[in-house]
PADREN-233791 format. One record per residue (C-alpha): residue number from 1; x, y negated, z negated; residue in three letters. Coordinates in Angstrom, 2 decimals. Layout:
REM PADREN-233791
 num      c1      c2      c3 residuo
 NUM       X       Y       Z     Ala
...
***
This chain:
REM PADREN-233791
 num      c1      c2      c3 residuo
   1 -128.73  -18.19  -64.15     Met
   2 -125.10  -18.04  -63.09     Glu
   3 -122.51  -17.32  -65.73     Asn
   4 -120.51  -20.30  -66.86     Glu
   5 -116.89  -20.47  -65.80     Lys
   6 -114.57  -19.06  -68.48     Glu
   7 -111.40  -21.06  -69.00     Asn
   8 -108.24  -20.06  -70.81     Ile
   9 -105.16  -22.07  -71.72     Val
  10 -101.71  -21.00  -70.57     Leu
  11  -98.72  -22.48  -72.38     Glu
  12  -95.79  -22.91  -69.99     Ile
  13  -92.58  -24.64  -71.10     Glu
  14  -94.50  -26.05  -74.09     Gly
  15  -97.25  -27.61  -71.94     His
  16 -100.89  -26.37  -72.08     Pro
  17 -102.56  -25.72  -68.71     Ile
  18 -106.28  -25.03  -68.57     Glu
  19 -107.09  -22.39  -65.94     Cys
  20 -110.12  -20.62  -64.51     Asp
  21 -109.75  -17.07  -65.81     Lys
  22 -111.59  -15.47  -62.86     Ser
  23 -109.39  -17.39  -60.41     Leu
  24 -106.29  -15.87  -61.98     Leu
  25 -107.79  -12.37  -62.05     Ile
  26 -108.82  -12.51  -58.38     Asn
  27 -105.45  -13.76  -57.12     Asn
  28 -102.84  -12.20  -59.40     Ser
  29 -102.24   -8.51  -60.14     Asp
  30 -100.31   -9.65  -63.23     Tyr
  31 -103.25  -11.58  -64.72     Phe
  32 -105.76   -9.00  -63.51     Ser
  33 -104.00   -6.32  -65.55     Ala
  34 -103.62   -8.71  -68.51     Met
  35 -107.27   -9.78  -68.71     Phe
  36 -109.08   -6.61  -67.59     Thr
  37 -106.90   -4.07  -69.41     Gly
  38 -106.62   -3.19  -73.06     Ser
  39 -103.99   -5.83  -73.79     Phe
  40 -104.45   -8.23  -76.69     Arg
  41 -104.25  -11.17  -74.27     Glu
  42 -107.56  -10.03  -72.73     Ser
  43 -109.48  -11.64  -75.63     Val
  44 -107.15  -14.54  -76.37     Gln
  45 -107.93  -18.10  -75.31     Lys
  46 -104.36  -19.41  -75.59     Asn
  47 -101.51  -17.43  -74.04     Ile
  48  -97.83  -18.28  -73.87     Lys
  49  -96.07  -17.46  -70.59     Ile
  50  -92.28  -17.13  -70.75     Glu
  51  -89.73  -17.55  -67.95     Gly
  52  -91.96  -19.52  -65.54     Val
  53  -91.17  -22.99  -64.23     Asp
  54  -93.95  -25.47  -65.10     Leu
  55  -93.86  -27.37  -61.80     Lys
  56  -93.87  -24.12  -59.82     Ser
  57  -96.97  -22.86  -61.63     Phe
  58  -98.81  -26.12  -60.96     Asn
  59  -97.93  -25.77  -57.26     Ile
  60  -99.33  -22.22  -57.31     Ile
  61 -102.61  -23.54  -58.74     Leu
  62 -102.71  -26.16  -55.97     Leu
  63 -102.20  -23.46  -53.35     Leu
  64 -105.04  -21.38  -54.80     Leu
  65 -107.37  -24.29  -54.12     Trp
  66 -105.78  -25.42  -50.84     Asp
  67 -103.66  -22.99  -48.80     Glu
  68 -102.66  -25.82  -46.43     Thr
  69 -100.70  -27.60  -49.16     Tyr
  70  -97.11  -28.07  -47.96     Ile
  71  -94.50  -26.93  -50.49     Ile
  72  -91.47  -29.18  -50.72     Asp
  73  -88.23  -27.52  -49.64     Met
  74  -86.67  -28.38  -53.01     Asn
  75  -89.39  -26.42  -54.84     Asp
  76  -89.90  -23.45  -52.58     Ile
  77  -87.42  -21.09  -54.27     His
  78  -88.80  -21.58  -57.79     Leu
  79  -92.37  -21.22  -56.50     Val
  80  -91.38  -17.94  -54.81     Leu
  81  -89.79  -16.67  -58.03     Gln
  82  -92.89  -17.57  -60.05     Ala
  83  -95.22  -15.99  -57.45     Ala
  84  -93.21  -12.77  -57.52     Cys
  85  -93.03  -12.64  -61.30     Met
  86  -96.77  -13.32  -61.78     Leu
  87  -97.71  -11.21  -58.74     Gln
  88  -99.56  -13.87  -56.76     Phe
  89  -99.13  -11.87  -53.57     Asn
  90 -100.86  -14.30  -51.21     Ala
  91  -98.75  -17.17  -52.55     Ile
  92  -95.60  -15.05  -52.13     Arg
  93  -96.46  -14.51  -48.46     Ile
  94  -97.02  -18.26  -47.98     Ile
  95  -93.61  -18.95  -49.54     Cys
  96  -91.86  -16.35  -47.39     Glu
  97  -93.42  -17.81  -44.24     Lys
  98  -92.38  -21.33  -45.23     Arg
  99  -88.82  -20.18  -45.98     Ile
 100  -88.61  -18.47  -42.57     Leu
 101  -89.73  -21.68  -40.88     Glu
 102  -87.05  -23.76  -42.59     Met
 103  -84.18  -21.26  -42.48     Met
 104  -80.99  -22.76  -41.07     Thr
 105  -77.32  -21.90  -41.64     Pro
 106  -77.05  -24.64  -44.27     Ser
 107  -79.71  -23.02  -46.51     Val
 108  -79.14  -19.37  -45.60     Ser
 109  -76.79  -18.70  -48.54     Leu
 110  -79.35  -19.90  -51.10     Arg
 111  -82.14  -17.96  -49.40     Ile
 112  -79.93  -14.88  -49.41     Trp
 113  -79.27  -15.25  -53.13     Lys
 114  -82.92  -15.86  -54.05     Thr
 115  -84.48  -13.14  -51.94     Thr
 116  -81.85  -10.56  -52.84     Glu
 117  -82.54  -11.01  -56.55     Leu
 118  -86.29  -10.72  -55.86     Leu
 119  -85.73   -7.67  -53.61     Asp
 120  -87.57   -9.27  -50.68     Ile
 121  -86.64   -7.54  -47.44     Ser
 122  -86.27   -8.14  -44.50     Pro
 123  -86.14  -11.84  -45.42     Leu
 124  -83.01  -11.19  -47.49     Cys
 125  -81.35   -9.31  -44.61     Leu
 126  -82.16  -12.09  -42.15     Lys
 127  -80.64  -14.70  -44.46     Ala
 128  -77.58  -12.52  -45.02     Lys
 129  -77.14  -11.96  -41.28     Tyr
 130  -77.40  -15.70  -40.57     Met
 131  -74.97  -16.60  -43.38     Ala
 132  -72.37  -14.16  -42.05     Leu
 133  -72.85  -14.94  -38.37     Glu
 134  -72.78  -18.70  -38.89     Glu
 135  -70.13  -18.71  -41.62     Phe
 136  -67.63  -20.74  -39.54     Pro
 137  -70.30  -23.44  -39.49     Gln
 138  -71.26  -23.05  -43.16     Ile
 139  -67.83  -23.21  -44.73     Trp
 140  -67.16  -26.59  -43.17     Glu
 141  -70.22  -28.07  -44.89     Thr
 142  -71.16  -28.67  -48.50     Asp
 143  -73.84  -25.96  -48.45     Ser
 144  -71.51  -23.38  -49.96     Ile
 145  -70.85  -25.76  -52.85     Leu
 146  -74.56  -25.72  -53.72     Glu
 147  -74.05  -22.26  -55.21     Leu
 148  -72.46  -22.16  -58.63     Ser
 149  -70.07  -19.38  -59.60     Leu
 150  -72.80  -17.88  -61.77     Asp
 151  -75.24  -17.93  -58.84     Glu
 152  -72.75  -16.31  -56.49     Ile
 153  -71.88  -13.62  -59.03     Ser
 154  -75.61  -13.00  -59.57     Ala
 155  -76.02  -11.75  -56.01     Met
 156  -76.73   -8.06  -56.13     Ser
 157  -73.57   -6.79  -54.41     Trp
 158  -71.37   -8.22  -57.15     Phe
 159  -73.93   -7.53  -59.88     Tyr
 160  -74.21   -3.86  -59.02     Val
 161  -70.46   -3.37  -58.58     Asn
 162  -68.88   -5.78  -61.06     Lys
 163  -68.51   -3.08  -63.70     Gly
 164  -66.57   -0.98  -61.22     Gln
 165  -64.31   -3.82  -60.09     Tyr
 166  -63.67   -5.51  -63.44     Gln
 167  -61.27   -2.73  -64.39     Asp
 168  -59.50   -2.75  -61.02     Met
 169  -57.28   -5.73  -61.66     Gly
 170  -56.81   -8.81  -59.44     Pro
 171  -54.66   -7.09  -56.80     Thr
 172  -57.20   -4.39  -55.99     Lys
 173  -60.05   -6.90  -55.97     Ile
 174  -58.17   -9.06  -53.45     Leu
 175  -57.43   -5.97  -51.35     Leu
 176  -61.17   -5.26  -51.28     Lys
 177  -61.75   -8.77  -50.01     Leu
 178  -59.01   -8.56  -47.36     Leu
 179  -60.29   -5.20  -46.13     Ser
 180  -63.35   -7.02  -44.73     Cys
 181  -61.08   -8.83  -42.23     Val
 182  -59.70   -7.40  -39.01     Asn
 183  -56.11   -7.87  -40.15     Met
 184  -54.61   -6.40  -36.98     Lys
 185  -55.98   -9.33  -34.97     Lys
 186  -54.83  -12.01  -37.41     Cys
 187  -52.14  -14.34  -36.08     Thr
 188  -49.09  -15.50  -38.02     Arg
 189  -50.88  -18.80  -38.60     His
 190  -53.97  -17.00  -39.98     Asp
 191  -51.94  -14.98  -42.49     Ile
 192  -49.84  -17.96  -43.55     Asn
 193  -53.08  -19.78  -44.36     Glu
 194  -54.27  -16.82  -46.43     Met
 195  -51.04  -16.92  -48.42     Met
 196  -51.85  -20.38  -49.78     Val
 197  -55.37  -19.46  -50.90     Phe
 198  -56.12  -19.77  -54.59     Tyr
 199  -55.46  -16.44  -56.40     Asp
 200  -53.46  -15.10  -53.44     Ile
 201  -50.57  -17.56  -53.69     Arg
 202  -49.87  -16.50  -57.29     Asp
 203  -50.10  -12.75  -56.62     Asn
 204  -46.68  -11.45  -55.55     Gln
 205  -48.01   -7.99  -54.68     Asp
 206  -50.58   -9.41  -52.23     Ile
 207  -48.04  -11.84  -50.77     Leu
 208  -45.67   -8.95  -50.05     Glu
 209  -48.47   -6.91  -48.42     Ile
 210  -49.55   -9.85  -46.24     Leu
 211  -45.94  -10.48  -45.21     Asp
 212  -45.65   -6.85  -44.10     Ile
 213  -48.93   -7.09  -42.16     Val
 214  -47.66  -10.24  -40.41     Met
 215  -44.39   -8.54  -39.46     Arg
 216  -46.13   -5.38  -38.24     Leu
 217  -48.52   -7.46  -36.11     Asn
 218  -45.52   -9.20  -34.53     Ser
 219  -43.52   -5.94  -34.16     Ser
 220  -40.78   -7.41  -36.36     Glu
 221  -38.37   -5.38  -38.46     Ser
 222  -39.19   -5.03  -42.15     Leu
 223  -36.89   -6.08  -45.03     Pro
 224  -35.02   -3.19  -46.62     Cys
 225  -36.43   -3.95  -50.08     His
 226  -40.10   -3.34  -49.11     Val
 227  -41.84   -0.95  -51.51     Ser
 228  -43.45    2.20  -50.15     Glu
 229  -46.76    1.36  -51.85     Asn
 230  -46.92   -2.11  -50.28     Ser
 231  -46.09   -0.66  -46.85     Leu
 232  -48.85    1.97  -47.25     Leu
 233  -51.42   -0.68  -48.26     Leu
 234  -50.37   -2.98  -45.41     Ala
 235  -50.87   -0.17  -42.90     Arg
 236  -54.29    0.57  -44.39     Gln
 237  -55.27   -3.09  -44.11     Leu
 238  -54.31   -3.09  -40.43     Arg
 239  -56.87   -0.32  -39.92     Lys
 240  -59.68   -2.41  -41.38     Ser
 241  -62.26   -3.80  -38.99     Ile
 242  -64.49   -6.83  -38.97     Ser
 243  -68.06   -6.46  -40.18     Arg
 244  -70.15   -5.48  -37.19     Lys
 245  -73.33   -7.13  -36.04     Lys
 246  -76.14   -4.56  -35.96     Pro
 247  -77.24   -4.52  -32.29     Ile
 248  -79.98   -2.24  -30.94     Val
 249  -81.63   -1.67  -27.54     Pro
 250  -85.01   -3.30  -26.94     Cys
 251  -87.73   -2.72  -24.37     Leu
 252  -90.40   -5.11  -23.12     Leu
 253  -93.60   -3.06  -22.83     Leu
 254  -97.29   -3.67  -22.31     Glu
 255  -99.67   -3.02  -25.19     Ser
 256 -103.09   -1.37  -25.05     Asn
 257 -105.96   -2.73  -27.14     Gly
 258 -109.39   -4.27  -26.98     Ser
 259 -108.59   -7.40  -25.01     Lys
 260 -109.08   -7.53  -21.24     Gly
 261 -109.20   -4.86  -18.55     Val
 262 -106.26   -3.26  -16.80     Arg
 263 -107.02   -2.35  -13.18     Arg
 264 -105.06    0.04  -10.99     Gly
 265 -105.47    2.13   -7.86     Thr
 266 -105.16    5.85   -7.52     Glu
 267 -103.75    5.98   -4.01     Lys
 268 -100.68    4.33   -2.57     Ala
 269  -97.95    4.90   -0.01     Ile
 270  -94.29    4.11   -0.49     Val
 271  -92.29    2.27    2.19     Ile
 272  -88.88    0.61    2.49     Leu
 273  -88.88   -3.07    3.43     Asp
 274  -86.32   -4.84    5.65     Asn
 275  -83.89   -5.08    2.74     Phe
 276  -84.11   -1.38    1.85     Gly
 277  -86.23   -2.07   -1.24     Arg
 278  -88.96    0.34   -2.33     Thr
 279  -92.48   -1.08   -1.95     Arg
 280  -95.85    0.50   -2.74     Arg
 281  -98.88   -0.23   -0.51     Leu
 282 -102.25    0.41   -2.12     Phe
 283 -105.38    1.64   -0.40     Asn
 284 -107.95   -1.05   -1.13     Ile
 285 -110.79    1.40   -0.55     Phe
 286 -109.52    3.89   -3.14     Ser
 287 -111.21    4.46   -6.48     Thr
 288 -110.36    1.80   -9.05     Val
 289 -109.64    2.89  -12.60     Arg
 290 -110.11    0.45  -15.46     Glu
 291 -108.53    0.65  -18.89     Thr
 292 -108.51   -1.93  -21.70     Pro
 293 -105.27   -3.72  -22.47     Tyr
 294 -103.69   -6.64  -24.28     Tyr
 295 -102.41   -9.22  -21.81     Ser
 296  -99.52  -10.00  -24.18     Asp
 297  -96.26   -8.08  -23.81     Met
 298  -94.50   -6.65  -26.85     Ala
 299  -90.79   -6.15  -27.52     Val
 300  -89.95   -2.84  -29.21     Leu
 301  -86.58   -2.02  -30.71     Leu
 302  -85.23    1.50  -30.77     Tyr
 303  -83.46    2.74  -33.89     Asp
 304  -81.24    5.57  -32.67     Ser
 305  -80.41    6.70  -36.22     Ile
 306  -84.00    7.69  -37.02     Val
 307  -85.06    8.10  -33.36     Asn
 308  -87.95    5.69  -33.76     Lys
 309  -89.43    2.63  -32.05     Phe
 310  -90.82   -0.34  -33.92     Gln
 311  -92.46   -3.55  -32.78     Glu
 312  -90.19   -6.58  -33.01     Leu
 313  -92.26   -9.45  -31.60     Phe
 314  -94.88  -10.36  -29.02     Val
 315  -94.44  -12.53  -25.92     Ile
 316  -97.69  -14.40  -25.37     Asn
 317  -99.58  -14.26  -22.11     Glu
 318  -98.98  -17.94  -21.32     Asp
 319  -95.22  -17.34  -21.03     Lys
 320  -95.03  -14.32  -18.73     Ile
 321  -98.42  -13.70  -17.10     Lys
 322  -97.77  -13.07  -13.38     Asp
 323  -94.08  -13.97  -13.92     Leu
 324  -91.66  -11.99  -11.73     Ala
 325  -87.88  -11.92  -11.60     Gly
 326  -87.24  -13.34  -15.10     Phe
 327  -84.57  -12.33  -17.64     Lys
 328  -84.41  -11.50  -21.34     Leu
 329  -80.96  -11.82  -22.95     Leu
 330  -79.64  -12.01  -26.52     Pro
 331  -77.80  -15.04  -27.88     Tyr
 332  -76.67  -14.80  -31.51     Lys
 333  -79.88  -14.21  -33.50     His
 334  -82.20  -15.27  -30.67     Ser
 335  -83.71  -13.68  -27.56     Val
 336  -83.68  -15.90  -24.46     Leu
 337  -86.45  -15.84  -21.84     Leu
 338  -85.83  -17.77  -18.62     Phe
 339  -86.14  -17.81  -14.85     Gly
 340  -88.67  -16.19  -12.55     Gly
 341  -91.59  -17.29  -10.38     Glu
 342  -95.30  -17.07  -11.17     Tyr
 343  -96.97  -15.17   -8.31     Leu
 344  -94.11  -14.83   -5.84     Ile
 345  -94.46  -17.19   -2.92     Gly
 346  -96.73  -19.66   -4.71     Ala
 347  -93.82  -21.97   -5.59     Gly
 348  -94.73  -22.08   -9.29     Asn
 349  -91.41  -21.56  -11.07     Trp
 350  -90.60  -20.97  -14.71     Asn
 351  -88.11  -23.74  -15.46     Leu
 352  -88.23  -23.29  -19.23     Asn
 353  -85.37  -21.77  -21.20     Leu
 354  -87.20  -20.25  -24.16     Trp
 355  -85.54  -18.83  -27.29     Ala
 356  -87.24  -16.57  -29.82     Phe
 357  -85.51  -16.93  -33.19     Asn
 358  -85.56  -13.48  -34.82     Thr
 359  -84.93  -15.11  -38.23     Phe
 360  -87.77  -17.64  -38.23     Thr
 361  -89.88  -15.58  -35.78     Glu
 362  -90.68  -18.65  -33.68     Arg
 363  -90.33  -19.68  -30.04     Trp
 364  -88.46  -22.86  -29.10     Thr
 365  -87.96  -24.44  -25.71     Arg
 366  -84.21  -24.95  -25.62     Val
 367  -83.85  -26.62  -22.25     Ser
 368  -85.14  -26.96  -18.68     Val
 369  -83.36  -24.99  -15.93     Val
 370  -82.37  -27.50  -13.22     Pro
 371  -82.39  -25.02  -10.31     His
 372  -85.27  -22.51  -10.12     Pro
 373  -84.59  -18.92   -9.16     Arg
 374  -85.74  -15.34   -9.63     Arg
 375  -84.20  -11.85   -9.46     His
 376  -80.77  -13.18  -10.39     Phe
 377  -77.85  -12.02  -12.51     Glu
 378  -77.25  -13.64  -15.91     Ala
 379  -75.04  -13.15  -18.96     Ile
 380  -74.05  -14.94  -22.17     Val
 381  -70.36  -15.55  -22.83     Leu
 382  -69.18  -17.45  -25.90     Asp
 383  -71.73  -20.29  -26.18     Asp
 384  -72.70  -20.47  -22.50     Cys
 385  -75.51  -18.89  -20.50     Leu
 386  -74.38  -18.11  -16.93     Tyr
 387  -76.93  -17.72  -14.09     Ile
 388  -75.78  -16.32  -10.72     Met
 389  -77.25  -15.51   -7.34     Gly
 390  -80.89  -14.58   -6.92     Gly
 391  -83.63  -16.20   -4.85     Thr
 392  -84.54  -19.88   -5.04     Gly
 393  -87.12  -22.18   -3.45     Arg
 394  -88.49  -21.16   -0.03     Phe
 395  -87.07  -17.66   -0.67     Arg
 396  -83.53  -18.86    0.06     Val
 397  -80.77  -16.59   -1.30     Ser
 398  -78.53  -18.36   -3.80     Gln
 399  -74.77  -17.92   -3.48     Asp
 400  -73.89  -20.11   -6.47     Asn
 401  -73.43  -20.09  -10.23     Ile
 402  -74.42  -22.54  -12.97     Leu
 403  -74.30  -22.40  -16.73     Trp
 404  -75.84  -23.94  -19.82     Tyr
 405  -73.69  -24.90  -22.84     Asp
 406  -75.63  -24.36  -26.06     Phe
 407  -73.26  -26.55  -28.08     Lys
 408  -73.36  -29.62  -25.83     Thr
 409  -76.92  -29.02  -24.52     Asp
 410  -75.71  -29.62  -20.97     Glu
 411  -76.04  -27.83  -17.63     Trp
 412  -73.13  -27.54  -15.25     Ser
 413  -73.25  -28.49  -11.59     Ser
 414  -73.53  -25.68   -9.06     Leu
 415  -70.34  -23.78   -8.18     Ala
 416  -69.91  -21.30   -5.32     Ser
 417  -69.79  -17.54   -5.76     Leu
 418  -66.79  -15.74   -4.24     Pro
 419  -68.90  -14.19   -1.45     Thr
 420  -72.39  -14.59    0.00     Gln
 421  -73.38  -10.98   -0.75     Ser
 422  -76.52  -10.52   -2.87     Arg
 423  -75.43   -7.11   -4.16     His
 424  -73.33   -7.60   -7.28     Phe
 425  -73.47   -7.13  -11.04     Lys
 426  -71.90   -9.29  -13.74     Cys
 427  -70.18   -8.41  -17.00     Cys
 428  -67.80   -9.87  -19.56     Thr
 429  -64.44   -8.40  -20.51     Phe
 430  -62.09   -9.81  -23.13     Arg
 431  -63.67  -13.22  -23.02     Gly
 432  -63.90  -13.62  -19.24     Arg
 433  -66.71  -13.36  -16.68     Leu
 434  -66.43  -10.71  -13.92     Tyr
 435  -68.50   -9.99  -10.83     Leu
 436  -68.44   -6.46   -9.41     Ile
 437  -69.41   -5.80   -5.78     Tyr
 438  -69.47   -2.00   -5.50     Val
 439  -70.68   -1.92   -1.88     Val
 440  -67.75   -4.10   -0.78     Glu
 441  -65.36   -2.57   -3.31     Gly
 442  -64.46   -6.01   -4.69     Lys
 443  -64.10   -7.51   -8.18     Val
 444  -63.72  -11.19   -9.08     Tyr
 445  -62.95  -13.02  -12.34     Val
 446  -64.21  -16.57  -12.95     Phe
 447  -61.95  -19.47  -13.94     Asn
 448  -64.35  -21.94  -15.55     Lys
 449  -61.78  -24.72  -15.92     Glu
 450  -60.84  -24.77  -12.21     His
 451  -64.22  -23.55  -10.85     Leu
 452  -62.41  -20.81   -8.95     Ser
 453  -62.48  -17.03   -8.59     Trp
 454  -59.53  -14.69   -8.95     Gly
 455  -59.58  -11.39   -7.06     Lys
 456  -59.06   -8.07   -8.84     Ile
 457  -58.05   -5.06   -6.78     Asn
 458  -60.56   -2.23   -7.12     Met
 459  -58.39    0.87   -6.76     Ala
 460  -61.30    3.24   -6.09     Val
 461  -61.75    5.24   -2.88     Ser
 462  -64.64    4.42   -0.54     Lys
 463  -66.02    7.97   -0.89     Asp
 464  -66.44    7.48   -4.63     Ile
 465  -68.02    4.04   -4.24     Leu
 466  -70.45    5.35   -1.63     Asp
 467  -71.66    8.01   -4.08     Asn
 468  -72.58    5.52   -6.80     Ile
 469  -75.83    4.21   -5.28     Gly
 470  -77.79    1.57   -7.19     Thr
 471  -75.79    0.83  -10.32     Tyr
 472  -75.46   -0.96  -13.65     Ala
 473  -72.27   -2.36  -15.19     Val
 474  -71.14   -2.65  -18.82     Phe
 475  -67.86   -2.95  -20.70     Thr
 476  -66.28   -2.37  -24.10     Asp
 477  -62.99   -3.67  -25.51     Ser
 478  -60.91   -1.33  -23.31     Lys
 479  -62.83   -0.23  -20.24     Tyr
 480  -65.23   -1.18  -17.44     Phe
 481  -68.09    1.23  -16.75     Tyr
 482  -70.14    1.53  -13.56     Ile
 483  -73.17    3.77  -13.98     Lys
 484  -75.20    5.00  -11.03     Gly
 485  -75.44    8.51   -9.61     Lys
 486  -72.03    8.98  -11.23     Ile
 487  -70.41    7.26  -14.19     Leu
 488  -67.09    5.55  -13.46     Leu
 489  -64.77    4.62  -16.32     Lys
 490  -62.25    2.03  -15.15     Leu
 491  -59.18    0.49  -16.76     Lys
 492  -57.70   -2.90  -15.91     Leu
 493  -53.96   -2.54  -15.33     Val
 494  -51.84   -5.30  -13.76     Asp
 495  -54.75   -6.88  -11.89     Asn
 496  -55.97   -3.47  -10.69     Asn
 497  -59.11   -1.61  -11.74     Leu
 498  -58.08    2.04  -11.73     Ile
 499  -60.22    5.10  -12.33     Val
 500  -59.83    6.58  -15.80     Glu
 501  -62.54    9.24  -15.40     Ser
 502  -65.57   10.22  -13.30     Ile
 503  -68.57   11.87  -14.92     Thr
 504  -71.68   13.22  -13.22     Asn
 505  -75.01   11.79  -14.34     Thr
 506  -78.10   13.90  -14.74     Arg
 507  -80.53   11.61  -12.92     Ile
 508  -79.83   11.21   -9.20     Lys
 509  -83.12    9.90   -7.79     Glu
 510  -84.25    6.46   -8.91     Tyr
 511  -85.07    3.02   -7.49     Asp
 512  -83.74    0.76  -10.25     Glu
 513  -81.30    1.17  -13.13     Ile
 514  -80.29   -0.99  -16.09     Asp
 515  -77.92   -0.16  -18.96     Ser
 516  -76.90   -1.76  -22.24     Val
 517  -74.16   -0.71  -24.66     Gln
 518  -74.54   -0.60  -28.45     Cys
 519  -71.21    0.46  -29.98     Asn
 520  -70.45    3.94  -28.60     Asn
 521  -73.95    4.50  -27.24     Leu
 522  -75.21    3.48  -23.80     Val
 523  -78.94    3.18  -23.21     Phe
 524  -80.25    3.34  -19.64     Thr
 525  -83.68    2.59  -18.19     Leu
 526  -84.43    4.22  -14.82     Tyr
 527  -87.40    3.25  -12.64     Lys
 528  -88.54    5.54   -9.82     Ser
 529  -91.64    6.73   -7.94     Thr
 530  -92.94   10.30   -8.17     Asn
 531  -94.71   12.39   -5.53     Glu
 532  -98.09   10.92   -6.60     Arg
 533  -96.68    7.41   -6.02     Cys
 534  -96.78    6.63   -9.74     Asp
 535  -94.02    4.49  -11.18     Leu
 536  -91.91    6.61  -13.54     Val
 537  -89.78    5.18  -16.34     Tyr
 538  -86.99    7.21  -17.97     Ile
 539  -85.21    5.94  -21.07     Phe
 540  -81.92    7.74  -21.77     Glu
 541  -79.13    7.63  -24.38     Arg
 542  -75.51    8.53  -23.60     Leu
 543  -72.71    8.93  -26.15     Asn
 544  -69.50    7.61  -24.57     Leu
 545  -67.32    9.68  -26.91     Glu
 546  -68.98   13.07  -26.42     Thr
 547  -70.87   12.31  -23.15     Phe
 548  -73.90   13.95  -24.70     Lys
 549  -77.17   12.76  -23.12     Arg
 550  -80.62   12.56  -24.68     Asn
 551  -83.79   11.65  -22.83     Glu
 552  -85.73    9.42  -25.22     Ile
 553  -88.85    9.30  -23.07     Phe
 554  -90.15    9.86  -19.53     Arg
 555  -93.41    8.01  -18.90     Lys
 556  -95.65    6.52  -16.23     Thr
 557  -97.99    3.53  -16.56     Glu
 558 -100.76    5.95  -17.54     Asn
 559 -102.07    5.03  -20.99     Ile
 560 -102.43    8.70  -21.91     Ser
 561  -98.58    8.84  -21.99     Glu
 562  -98.19    5.68  -24.09     Ala
 563  -96.08    5.33  -27.24     Leu
 564  -98.25    5.25  -30.36     Asn
 565  -96.75    2.96  -33.01     Ile
 566  -98.85    2.23  -36.09     Asp
 567 -102.06    2.79  -34.15     Gly
 568 -101.15    0.61  -31.17     Arg
 569 -100.30    1.99  -27.74     Leu
 570  -97.32    0.74  -25.72     Phe
 571  -96.48    1.69  -22.17     Tyr
 572  -94.05    0.55  -19.44     Pro
 573  -95.06   -1.61  -16.49     Ser
 574  -93.40   -3.44  -13.61     Val
 575  -92.36   -6.16  -16.11     Cys
 576  -90.52   -3.72  -18.40     Thr
 577  -87.02   -4.94  -19.30     Lys
 578  -84.10   -3.46  -21.23     Leu
 579  -81.87   -5.70  -23.35     Phe
 580  -80.29   -5.86  -26.82     Thr
 581  -80.93   -7.94  -29.92     Cys
 582  -79.91   -8.09  -33.61     Pro
 583  -81.46   -5.58  -36.00     Tyr
 584  -81.71   -6.00  -39.76     Tyr
 585  -81.12   -2.54  -41.20     Ala
 586  -82.07   -1.52  -44.73     Thr
 587  -78.51   -0.65  -45.65     Glu
 588  -75.72   -3.13  -46.35     Asn
 589  -73.58   -2.86  -43.22     Glu
 590  -71.39   -5.80  -44.10     Phe
 591  -69.08   -4.23  -46.70     Val
 592  -65.90   -2.47  -45.64     Ser
 593  -65.36    0.91  -47.28     Lys
 594  -61.76    1.38  -46.19     Leu
 595  -60.07    0.68  -49.53     Leu
***
């Protein structure tokens, strides 16, 4: 005969709750230790539980019986706290998933506070990143008022450091706060607004320092009565920088597993088509090799600090199977997937603009692209996605540009490109869109308001341009870079792009090249064909300060050369892409250490 169910009574906030003892033991490490160990509670029938919200515990009991129960947004934080305290691990995971699904800028501050106190990462880091990135949107709403002063001060950064800063005095505390702002870029209007902030307006030392910063920014003379200490602190503040977004390179790779069969041929010949593009022709009578694979593609990020790859997310088969000529680009905390044609020539175009939210880990269809195309150039500038050139319906080359405005949810009409040439790369520099035609030696800058193109003189000799070959383009705050068989560093001076330096690159033979910049590091993906007609993929890192190069990997599509990450194999294929996206590091990268 089966044993009868043993019930115990838990007293929570003065209310008795009758519970199935075995249910608690099987689902909670906390109660398992309590009832199976040598604690006095193991033989008690009535147990008082302190520090747990009554409603939250009842919701936990509901979830133990029905995992599909939907937790109200107003209760989710208390349920998460109770699940963590009582070690209901499955319930904690349900809460974290629900919080990810509902995370928006308006609730990111509260999620940050809750998860930081509970030491839940990376959920805490995602909420922190969203709160900081979307702060211009948050501070204009009432969401910041939802946090009391006690709640704000309970966040771990202040909690851990408050003992250190309590003895600093108000002036040093305010200097700590101001050191998180790029003071050198602040306008007179910005600093005047700071001067009327509460606590700043009554602090004469800070007011004097801000006045000096404002004068130095405007190259004005300083009053004769300025103190040396205030001048020193003002100069230090002007060296402070804004908190940086952690951006890392990402690769789209195929993954090997138990699903499906990957077929390939052993013999092929390489030819050049009418456009000078490399093409491989396979011998249909050659031996066919078969290897298992997952039809889904996976995005891996590369952490250059620890020299390690890790899986970020998966792109399902239904989105990119047989899709050619598409793009992956970052926008804020999302990765955009758009463009391309399914089975080239079939006329089946991908018109969806998809966005993968790296916070909520979900795909959303943002919009529908009005003009289909593949193998195009694209870039994000401010809150607009620009799409240029490429091939459209009936394989007609496109000599136009259009853009999508994320704020207004509207597409522009088509505007003409400056020339009909297909061979160009796009980049942004100081808030403007540039097109670079190396073969023609021409550069153009786009005027969105007037739908016109301004011409920039490319002061580079034809001999140098001819030696570049197939190339990639990227920029930083000061320079343009063109990377091909050589690396050109260019400076914009009086409407002229002049050569700052020329550096030889190690890899000279390749078919395709793509580069992305992450701070002072440039990551490049080369695609080429070896003597056995295998596609070869080389992933390289270049330090722009030291020009030191490191080859991260050199691989073919052969599974024996695949990357092994947590037991799964990843390898490059014809769909492999290089792009950047946000990365939530384990360290707090948002606090300035200048002062």
